[in-house]
N, C-alpha and C positions, 0 to 999 in steps of 0.2 A: 528484492521482495516487493510485491505489489502492495498498495495501500489496503486492499481487502485482506490479504494474508496477514499483514501487520496488525490489523484490527482484530483478527481471530486470535493471534498470539497474545495481544494485550488482554483480550477478554478471558482467555484461559488462565493467564497469570493472575488476573484479578479474582477469578473464581477460586484459584488455589489459595490466595491470601484470605479470602472469606472463610473457606473451609478450615484454614489453619486457626483463624481467630475463634471460630465456633468451637473447635476442638479444645482450645485453651480455656474456654469457660466451663468445660465439663467437670466431672468429678476427678478426684486425684488418680483413680485407677486408669481413667481414659487418658489423662495427661501422660502417663507412663508409656502408653502404647503408641502415642503420636509425638515423637521427638522432633526437634528442628532438622536433624539430618534427613529424616523421612520426607519432610516438606521440601528441602533443597533438592533431593533426588527426584521428587515428582515434578518440580519446576524445571529441572534440566530435561526431563523426558518430554514435558510439554513444549519446551523451547525447541527441542530437536524435531518434534512433530511439526511445529510451526514452520521451521526452516525447510523441512521436506515439502510441506504444502506450498511454500513460496516457490521452491524450485519447480514443482509440478505446474504451478501457475505460469511461470516463465516459459516452460516447454509448451504448454497449451497455447500461450500467446504466439510463440514462434510457429507452431502448427497452423494457427489461424492465419498468420501472415502468408505462409506458403500456400494454404488453401485458397486465399483470395488471389494470389498470383496465378495459380493454376486456373482459376475461374476466368481471370482476365485473358489468359492465353487461349483457353477454350473458346471464349466468346470471339476472339480475333480470328481463330481458325474457322469458326462457324460463319463469320461474316465473309471470309475469303471464299468459302464453299458456295455461299449464297450468291456472291458476285460472279463466280464462275458459272453457276447455273443460269444466272441472268444472261450472261454473254452467250452461252451455248444453247439456251432454251431448255436446259436440264438434260440434254442428250450428250453422250460421249462423242467426241469427234476423233476419228482415226482415218488417215489417208496418207499415202506416200507414192512417190514416183521417182525412178532412178534409171540411169543409163549405165552401160557396162564399163566404159572407159572414161577416165578423168585425167587425160594426159595431153591436153592441148591438141596439136595437129598430128599426133602419133597415129599410126595405123598398123594393124597386124592381126594375127590370129590368137585366140585363146584356146589352148589345147594343142594336141591331144594329151590325155593323161591315162594312166593304166587303170584307174578306178573312176567311178562316177563321182563328181564333186558338185557342190552348190556353186553357181556362178555368183561372183561378188560384184554387184552393180554399185560402183563407187561414186559416180556422179549423181548426187542426190538433188533432185529438183524440189522436192517437198517431203516432209516427214512429220506431219501433225500427229501428235500422240507418241512419237518416238518409239514406235513398235518395230520399225525396220532398222536392221543393223548393217551398215555398209561394210563393216569389217568382216562379216561372215556371209552376207547375202541372204540372211534369214529374217523373215517376218515372224514375230511372236505375238500372238493375240493376248492383249491385256483386258479385253472386254469380250464376254460371251455374246455371240451374235452371228448374223448372216453377212458374209463378205463377198465382194467381187474382186477377182484378180484377172489381170491380163498381162501377157508377155509377148514380145516380138523377137524374131531371130533372123540373122543373115548368115548364110552358109559361107564356107571358105571360097576364096576367089579362084582357086586353081582346080581344074578337073582332075579326077572325078569328084563330085560333091560328097561331103562326108560329115554331115551335121545332124545331130539328134539332141533335142533338149526336151525336158519334161517338167511340168509343174507338179510339185511333190508336197504332200501333206503328211507330216510325221513319218517320213520314209516311204509312203505309199504314192506311187505315180498316179496322177489323175488324168491330165491331158498332155498332148505332145505336139511338137512341130519337128518335121524331119525332112531331109533331102539327101538321099544316098545313091540315086541312080540318075542316068542321063549324062549329057555332056555340058549342060549349062550350069555353071557354078556361081552365077550372079543372081541368086534367088533369095527371097526373104518371105517370111510367113509369120502368122500370129495365131494365138488361141486364147480363150478366156473361159472362166468358170465362176459359178456362184455356189458357195459352200458354207455350211455352218461350222463355226469354230468354238471350241471350249477355251477357257482361259489357260494359257500355256501351250496351246497347239502351235506347231511350227509349219510355215509354208515357205517354199523356196523353189527356184528354177534350177534344175539339175542338168548339167552337161554329162552326157553318157560317156562311158569308158571308150577310149580310142576315137573320140569324135572331137570336132573343133568348130568354132564360129569365128567370123571376121567382124571387126568394127574399126571405126575411125572417128573423126570429129563430127560426123553426121549422125552419130548415135543411133545405129540401126537396131541394136539389142537393148530392149528396155523391159522393166518389170514394174508394174503399178498395181495398186489395190486400195480399197477403202471399205469402211464399215457401212453396209446398207441400213441396218437397224439392229439394236440389241435384242436378245431373246433370253 
């Protein structure tokens, strides 16, 4: 029990004793209506109230300590945010670049598959903002803004050429690179686009059904993108 609560209890007990003494000096009829048992009962009730007040004071003290701890943590978080803003100029930073294969000197084709699939560019050169997932090949926007994306493709090495890839946003094909005619199967190409993205939008390079691409340690197939500016 805090000193303040103890003081309240002592005051109440003293007040009770004074009232008891005053009642004892009254007439005989008043003395009959105020017996010692009534005084003891009142004192017990006052003591109980004092104990409850003390318990409430202790809870308030604990709540105050927790509040001060939360304020300290909040201040720390605010300081970290301000430091991040200082380092980035207050602008979110999003950029990534990856190549298709990450298997040393290995070389070969990816595909064909019976359905269209996102290409998984596993050799990550950079991934500021962690918006690109090499396990799925999908870039997910964490910041609403205008973005630039570019991808390259190398077709299969054996004739006839049979390669088609498309940059896709939320399942909608935007721009493509393809090579399906002629006798030269040692071709490569690239394409790019600037598009607005909402938070949660997905962008990936999709290998079309029954098509394939070739890659080796020279990293002919790449996928890159970055945030131009938030909107």
